N, C-alpha and C positions, 0 to 999 in steps of 0.2 A: 504494500500500500504506500502511495506517495501523496503527501499533503502539501499544498502550496496555496498562496493567495493569488487570486486572479481578478483583474479589473473588469468590472461589469461592462459588457459590450452590447451591441444591438441585439444579439441573439441570446443574451443572458439576463434573465430576471429584470426586465426593464421596469417592472412595477415598484422596485425598491426605491426609496427616497435617495436623493443625490448624496446626502451625507453618509449614506450606508452603501456607497457605490462599489464596494468590494465584496466578493462572495468567496466562499471556500470551494476549492476544487479538489476532489479526492479521486484518485485513479485506483481501481481495484480490478486487476485482470484486464478484460476488454471493456469494462464499464467505467464511465466518467460521471461522477456525481457533482452537481453544482447546486449549492444551497447556501443559506445564511447560517450564522453560528447557532441560532436557536434550534435549528433542525439537525444538529450534529448527532443527536441521539438516534434519530430516525435512520440516518445513514449507517450508523454502527449496527443497527438491527438488520438492515438490508444486506450489509456486507457478508453476513453469516450464511446467506442463502443464494446470492446472485449466481455464482459460478455453477453450483449444483443444478439450479433451475434451468440455466441456459444449456448445460450439457444434456439434461433430460429432454428438453424440448427439441433441440437440434437433432438428437438421435431419433425421436419419435416422428418428427416432421421431415426428416431427410434433408435438413438445411445445412449448407456449407457456408458459414459466415464467420469470418475472422476479424472483421473491422470493428471499430469502437461503437459502443452504444451509449448514448448520453441520457442520463436521468436527471431531470431538473425538478427540484422540490420548490414549488411556487408558494411564497408566503402571502400572496394577496391576489385579487381578481385580475389586476392588470398583468401580473407576471404569469398567471395561469393562461391568459388569452394572448400571450405575446406573439405566438406564431399564427394566430387566426387572421384571416383577411379583415380589413376594416369594415365594421358594421355587421360582422358575422360572429358574434360572441358565443361562446359555449354556454349551454343551458346551466342553470344554477344547480341542478341535481348532479351534474357531471363531476366526477372526482379524479378522473385521469383521462389523458388523451395521448394517442400515439401518432407520430408523424413519420411514416416509413421512409419518405424521401430523404429525411434528415437522420434516420435511425435514432430518433429522439423521442422520449416520453416525458410528459409534464404531469406531475402529480400535485394535487392540492396538499399542502402540509398543514393547512388550517381547516377547521370544521365549519361547514355551512349549517346555520340554524335550520331546523326542520328536516334535515336529512340524517339517515342512520350513520353512525360511525363505522368505519371499516378498517381492518388491519392493513397497515402500510404494505406488508408483504403480499397480501392478497391483491391489492391494486397493482403492485409491481408485476406480479406474474401475469395478470390479465393483460396489461399493456405490452409486456415482453412477448406474449403469444401473438399479439397483433403484429408486432415488428418482425418476428421471425417467420410468421406465416406469409407476410407480404414479401419477405426476402425469398421465400420458396416459390412464390408465384411470379415474381418479377413484375413485368408490365401487364401481365394478364389480369383481368378482373377477378375478384374473389367474391363469391356469393355472400350476401350480408349475413345469412344464417350461419355460414361456416365461420366467418370472421368473429361474430359475437358469441355464437354457441360454443366454439372451441375455447375461446378466451375464458368464458364463464366456467366451462368444464374443467380446464386446467387449473383455474384459481380456486376450485371447490367453493363456488359462490352459491350453491343451492341451499335454500332454507325450507324447513318443513311447512312454514306458513304459505309458501308459494303453491302448495298443493291446491289450496282453495281457488286461486286464480285460474289454474289450469282446469280444475274440475268445472268451474262455471263456464269457461270457454268451450270445453268439450261438450257438455250437456246442452249448451245453448247454440251449438253449431257455429261458433265464431272462429274455428280453426281454419285458416286460409289454405288454399292449394299450395303445394310446394313451389310451384312456379311463381306465385305471388310472394312467397316468403323469400325466394331466391332474389327477386327483383329489389326487395327492400321492405321495410316495415311501414305500417300505416302511420298516419299523422296523429298527433295528440299523445299525451302522457300514457293513457291506458293502452293504446295500441302499441306504442313503443315498448312498454314494459312487457306486454304479452308477446311481442316479437322476440324479445330476449329470452323469455321463458321457453317458448316453443323451439327456438334455436338450440337451447341447451338440451331439451328433451330429444331433439333430432340427433345431435352428436352423441349423447349418452346412449340412445337406442342403437346407433351404428356400432359403437365400441362394445357394448354389452352383447349384442346379437351376433356380430360377425368377428369380434376380436380386435385387439389393438393393431396387430400386424396388417390385417385386411383394411382397417381404417387408414393406416399409413399408405397403403397401396392406392386406396381411393383418392387421398389427397395428392399423391404423386401424379396420378393419371389426370386429375382435374387441373393441377398446377402445370402439367405438361402441355396443356392446351386442349384436352379432350372435353367433350360436352358432359353435362351432368349425367345423362343416360349412359353414355359410353363409359364413364368412370364407374357407374353402378354395375354395369354388366361385366366390365373387366375385373373389378375388385370383388364383387359379391355374387356375380352370376345371376342377377335379377334385373328385370326391366323396370323402367320408371313407374308405370302404372301399378305394377305388382308391389314395388317397394313402398309407394305411397299408401296403398291400401293396407299393407302390413303395419306401417307406422301408425295409421289412424286406428287400426284395431288395437295396437299397443296402447294408444292414448285412451281408448274406450275402456280397456281393462285396467289400466294403471291409475287413471285420473277420473274416476266416477265415484258414486256414493259409497260403494262397498269398501274400497281401500281407505276412504276417508273415515268411515265410521268404525273401521277396525284398527286404525292407527293408534299409537300410544298417546298422541295429543288428544284425539277424540275420547280415549278411555279416561283421561284425566278430566275432561269436560263432563263426561257422564258421571264420574265419581263425585265431582263437585256439585252437579245438579241434584244427584240423589241425596247428598249430604244436606244441601240447602232445603230441599223438599222435606226431608225428615225433620230438620230443625223447625220449620214452620208448622209441620203437622203436630210435632210435640207441643209447640206453643199453643196451638188451637185446642189440643186435647187438654192441656193443663188449664187453659182458660175455661173450658167447659166444666172441668172438675171443680175449679174454684167457684164458678157460678152456682153449681149444684150445692156446694157446701154452704155458701152464703145464703142460698134460699132455705136450706134446712135450718140454719141458725136463726134466720128471721122468723120462720114458722115456730121453732121451739121457744124462742124468747117471747113471742107473742102469747103463747099459752101460759107460760110462767108468770107473766105480768098480770094475768087475770086473777090468780090466787095468791099473789105475793103482796104482803103488807110492807110498805116502806115506812 
């Protein structure tokens, strides 16, 4: 590891105030980290996993890349959007962005209110997958579902709560055709989020069903210029219509009511519901018993008053 001071330039953290115009630059293997002093701890955490993550991804994707990869930790919005075209700012919910033409990723080092916190290592692997996949494809276009689905899969960003979104999309018929998913995601936050989820399930389905080696073969054929269907037939021996039908059948089996109600999360919900119901039933029963006692006491005290001399 080599640590030095570097003057802030046009391509480096332009959002930092002029009086803090120097940033730290750390070189670790083929990675170059650029950050401010306050984010030194984040860089230390990343250094423990960067080389291993790159080795694993390059082997799985069949990527040959020996050039430097720059990781910029942005301390504010201006720094986060520094490579964006004027007037085309990144959405507030974005926490990382990859620029394959620069082999550079920019990660928010600050938390945006109203968004969930994520581990810096998870964001790093997500963006690294984008960069290496782009290096594998070169100038050839990458299907949006593969770009986002593989990055989400490699970063292990799946959460049990997302089952509900997929369940609702599946039972309501909102799962688009693979051709539409390949062209891009719909507009709006909900459609964008659903696109990410479906992309993950598609990659996960491929890996689990056909194996990691076959998936690598699929990516190689697609990255080599083959069509989607040609890559499917060559790697999996299945046509596009049959593959799509099997994937939809998988969604129906995996993301419908039965898996949800038999999940551990649902079990806790049921347990809590039963506990609450039992609590209120006990309160109502106790209230009835108290009411009966009070009625008996009132009846008994009335009779005693008739013969009682005070």
